C-alpha positions, -999 to +999 in steps of 0.1 A: +694+092-362+668+080-393+691+051-402+695+039-366+656+043-360+648+022-391+671-005-382+660-008-349+625-011-363+633-037-388+650-056-363+623-054-338+597-067-364+617-099-376+598-132-366+630-146-350+632-120-324+594-121-315+598-159-310+630-157-289+615-128-263+582-153-262+605-183-253+621-162-225+589-150-212+579-185-210+611-198-194+607-170-166+568-176-163+578-216-157+603-203-129+578-183-115+555-212-113+580-236-097+595-212-073+570-196-047+564-157-052+563-130-025+574-149+005+596-139+033+631-147+035+626-173+063+605-193+040+633-194+012+659-201+038+638-231+051+628-248+017+661-237-004+690-238+019+727-238+011+743-271+009+769-292-009+743-308-032+748-297-068+711-284-071+710-265-038+745-253-046+733-233-074+694-229-066+693-214-030+679-187-012+706-163-018+705-169-055+669-165-056+670-131-034+700-118-054+684-124-085+648-111-078+635-146-085+609-144-054+594-114-071+601-123-108+569-110-124+578-078-111+614-077-119+627-050-141+641-075-164+610-094-169+591-058-174+619-052-201+613-081-217+576-077-218+576-042-230+605-054-260+580-083-270+552-054-269+576-033-293+583-064-316+547-074-319+536-038-328+565-034-352+556-068-367+519-055-372+527-026-388+555-037-411+543-073-419+505-082-412+486-050-423+506-047-456+500-084-463+462-080-460+467-048-482+482-069-508+459-096-504+430-072-518+450-063-549+444-081-581+473-102-594+472-111-631+494-137-646+503-139-681+513-179-675+497-199-646+529-218-641+544-186-625+528-194-592+536-213-563+543-249-572+516-263-547+490-247-566+463-267-585+461-266-623+436-272-649+430-268-685+396-261-701+386-261-739+372-232-756+376-194-741+345-178-728+356-154-701+318-147-692+311-180-684+340-183-663+334-152-645+297-166-640+314-200-626+335-181-601+308-155-591+287-185-581+314-202-557+312-167-540+346-152-554+353-116-558+365-112-593+387-089-613+390-091-650+417-077-676+415-086-712+419-124-713+431-126-675+409-132-646+421-131-609+397-140-580+397-146-544+377-155-517+382-159-477+398-125-468+386-130-435+415-159-430+440-131-438+428-109-408+432-136-383+470-130-380+465-094-374+438-101-348+463-126-331+487-101-330+463-070-319+451-095-292+486-103-276+494-063-277+461-056-259+471-087-234+506-072-228+493-037-223+465-049-197+493-068-180+519-040-180+494-016-167+482-038-139+518-046-131+527-010-128+493+005-115+480-024-091+486-033-056+482-065-036+476-069+001+470-097+024+451-094+056+442-117+086+412-098+100+391-111+133+354-118+131+340-085+139+369-062+138+372-032+115+404-031+091+423-009+069+446-019+039+481-022+055+500-056+049+512-045+012+530-075-003+532-061-040+527-028-056+534-011-090+556+021-097+523+040-100+501+020-077+476+043-056+469+026-020+437+041-004+443+053+029+405+064+038+390+029+031+374+011+059+360-020+061+346-048+089+342-083+091+306-087+103+307-126+108+325-155+091+308-188+086+315-222+076+297-247+058+305-286+057+299-316+035+286-348+050+317-362+053+328-334+074+350-319+051+350-282+043+325-273+015+329-234+015+340-206+040+323-172+042+329-137+053+302-110+054+324-079+045+312-045+048+326-011+034+319+020+055+323+055+042+343+083+059+310+091+077+310+052+088+281+046+066+276+015+052+283+017+013+287-016+001+281-051+017+285-091+006+291-123+015+323-132-001+337-168-006+361-185-028+355-173-068+328-148-055+348-115-045+334-080-037+342-055-060+343-020-046+356+012-069+382-009-085+392-027-055+386-063-052+384-082-020+390-123-023+381-148+004+416-166+007+421-184+040+409-186+076+419-198+109+408-200+147+432-179+166+420-181+205+390-187+225+372-163+251+363-182+285+359-177+319+370-198+349+355-196+382+347-159+393+378-145+373+374-122+343+368-132+308+403-143+295+412-150+259+431-179+253+451-187+222+445-220+200+468-239+182+462-260+147+471-296+145+466-319+115+466-356+123+457-383+099+443-359+073+420-343+101+423-308+112+418-301+150+426-269+173+436-274+210+448-255+241+456-264+274+444-243+303+446-247+340+417-242+360+433-245+395+468-254+406+463-290+404+440-296+372+448-289+337+421-290+312+428-299+273+402-281+249+398-301+215+378-285+188+372-301+151+345-283+137+330-243+143+295-260+149+303-289+168+308-291+206+339-285+224+359-317+237+374-313+272+403-343+279+426-346+310+464-345+310+461-383+305+442-378+271+409-390+287+376-374+276+361-358+302+328-342+285+317-320+256+302-287+260+284-260+237+291-220+238+276-202+265+273-236+286+284-237+320+300-267+335+316-277+366+349-294+369+367-302+403+343-276+418+354-248+393+328-235+370+338-231+336+323-212+307+334-204+269+318-175+253+332-175+219+356-191+193+372-162+178+380-170+140+400-146+117+393-146+078+418-143+052+414-115+024+433-103-006+429-070-014+441-060-050+433-034-079+442-045-110+437-015-132+444-034-166+419-063-164+392-049-188+424-047-216+435-079-208+401-096-208+395-075-243+426-091-254+419-128-248+382-119-262+399-110-296+425-138-294+392-164-290+375-144-325+408-147-343+408-187-337+374-190-352+383-166-382+417-183-388+394-217-398+383-194-428+407-206-460+418-178-481+417-190-516+430-178-552+423-187-586+441-173-620+426-181-653+443-170-685+431-174-720+456-189-743+449-197-781+418-219-780+418-231-741+419-216-705+443-224-682+431-225-644+455-224-613+444-221-576+458-219-544+447-220-509+463-215-473+444-244-458+413-269-465+429-282-497+402-310-503+373-283-500+394-261-527+395-290-550+361-295-548+353-255-554+378-260-585+359-291-598+326-274-594+341-243-611+351-263-642+316-281-640+296-249-643+321-236-667+313-266-690+279-267-687+275-231-696+298-235-726+282-261-738+249-244-737+260-214-751+276-234-782+244-252-786+223-220-787+248-209-812+246-237-833+206-238-831+207-203-843+230-210-873+205-238-885+173-216-881 
């Protein structure tokens, strides 16, 4: 059993497996980006029909539904890949990265400098003075280990920590994503202005998600801001959250990129539409008439046709919520424009519009792993900065009347070469001063 566990651990910690899993995750993510997620069956039947064409014969609505590509990010296969990648990163961190950091802090004396990497930098100095060499290295901020005629020094150990930070950040990001996937839910609601709503239309939920059944909200009002060219600048919804005693506990005007967050539940503004108008014709009761959306020459408008008597039909045209409503006859002739609550008379029949009824689209979701995910991204950004720190090593060995120097760095080679030149200059300077003092004392 131990052999099996050890073999599995070694396989998980290999770089090739991690890269393969990462590529699979990337390919699945690309597929999930291209093919729309969490749509109804009719949507896929319309956009991915079965036909004799080669592409449609392979990628069609049946293939998408059978393979679970319509909800690929919650597909058990994708979750399994994420778990394997998580385990692979964890095994690689503990078997490779942490031991490499521990080894980087150990001293490594060499009897001959030629024993190190062929890409190392070499130099030879006249006369042996280990004290001056130690001072020269210390002056360049190296950590120094000395044993007899051998010196080992390093600096920039933080650069060796960066890969560990990268692994740790990816582990946290995957952990947060899995927690959100298994413990979160997403709902879409289209709510009329002034109506009370509950969370009902769940489009995605995790295996361990908890959907609140006692949450009550209300859309107090809905508004749209327009630009000077009549394009929509922003649409806002005033969302009020009520307690079980129907007391207001939270309220906020939400718009795109400015959601309402209440007890871990986030309310996003996603969509809106005009659903109907409320009006009175003659002395009849107030009626509610559905309104239809059109898009003509990149301009959006809403219309509905209403008979005001046995012979006359009126077409209402609405382009913006804050603009007058235009009235046309069956021949598309403009009759007049009217405001809300304004009474007009057409063919001896009074007409009054009381309200334009709008619906606001909300996305309601919980994301229990979002803090862990953001922490992972933050650590990843720190690791990018730390990765620019060069990890440099210097070996010095006294042989007969000379000191052989060898150095190696993992990046910033030119800066490291300047370091070595500076070390040699300081060493030469203090050796010369030391020799001069000795010669002076002898003469004296």
